[in-house]
C-alpha positions, 0 to 999 in steps of 0.5 A, a space after each residue: 713267639 711274639 705277643 699276641 696283639 689285643 683284640 680291637 674293640 669293635 671285635 670284642 663283646 659288650 660284656 668284655 668291654 664293660 669289664 675293662 672299663 670298671 677295671 680301668 676305673 677301679 685302677 684310677 687313684 681316689 681323689 682326696 676330699 677337699 679340706 673342710 672350710 676353715 671357721 672364722 673365729 670372731 673375737 668378742 667386742 671390747 667394751 669401751 671403758 670409762 677411761 677411754 671416754 674420758 680421754 676421748 672427751 679430753 682430746 676433743 676439748 683440747 682440739 676445741 681450745 686449740 681452734 678457739 686459740 687460733 681464732 683469737 690470735 687471728 682476730 687480735 692480728 687483723 685488728 692490730 696489724 703489727 708492723 716491723 720498726 723502721 731504721 733510717 740515717 737522718 744525718 752523718 759526718 765524716 770527721 777523720 779518715 787515715 790510711 797508713 802507708 805502706 802498711 794498710 791500716 785504716 782509722 777513722 771517726 764518723 758520727 751518725 744520727 740514727 732514727 728508729 721509728 715504731 709505726 704501730 699505733 696500738 702496740 709498743 715495742 722494746 729494742 732489747 739489744 742492738 749494734 751498729 756496723 760499719 763496712 767499707 767495701 764489705 770490710 768491718 772497720 767499726 762496731 758500736 753497741 746500743 743500749 736497750 730502750 723502749 718505744 711506745 706506740 707511734 713514737 720514734 727514737 733518735 740515736 747518735 752513734 759514734 763510730 771509731 776505727 783504729 788500726 784496722 788491717 785492709 787489703 791493699 786493693 781495698 786501701 787503694 780504693 779508699 784513697 781513690 775515693 777520698 781524692 774524688 770527694 765521695 766516699 761509700 760506706 755501708 751501715 748495718 744494724 742488728 736489733 732484738 725487738 720485742 713487741 708487746 700488746 697487753 700480755 702478748 709478747 712476740 721477740 724477733 731479729 731486725 736487720 737494717 742496711 744503709 748505703 752511705 754516700 759522703 764527702 772526704 773529711 775533715 768535713 765530710 758530709 752526707 750526700 745520699 743514703 738508701 736504707 732497707 729494714 727486714 726481719 
């Protein structure tokens, strides 16, 4: 025999329907109670100690001193308006140039009259060290060191620099270019001067590097004279 089908709701008595609804609710799983709200634990505020107050005051005072020092430096800079010294070649004489053959060795003798000027009218400068280098087509052929000297405000210094070259090896193409320029009576050289400069204003000192580049055009020796020059000076 098969299992009898349940009696439809519309054929059941109201009491039977209520009894089934109550039994179904009792069979449902109980919903867990929500967890209690978490308690926020507030830590007590730490009291500001005297040491912390002293550190804050010291930091504020140091910041104020830095700002005042910056303003003083700016005012001094604007009032003095420091300018870098300038380097120029006033005259040059090419006494001797010799290129060996077949070995390409350069020998030369050049005399330079250089002029270093201090354009500052409120600040003196000191040339602590310096050197002048002679180049031909980017090849270093001579170096001459310069002694230190001071330049008062608005003054200039004339330097006689003797550039001697002895047995300087040159690539064959560079040596051939030098011989060609000698035949055309127009030889091109480059002078590079490097200086360590210290500017002084009262008790304030500032040191920097100065570089000067001069392109020279001279006639051939033995009476080689300066035809033209172009000089630039920069930090």
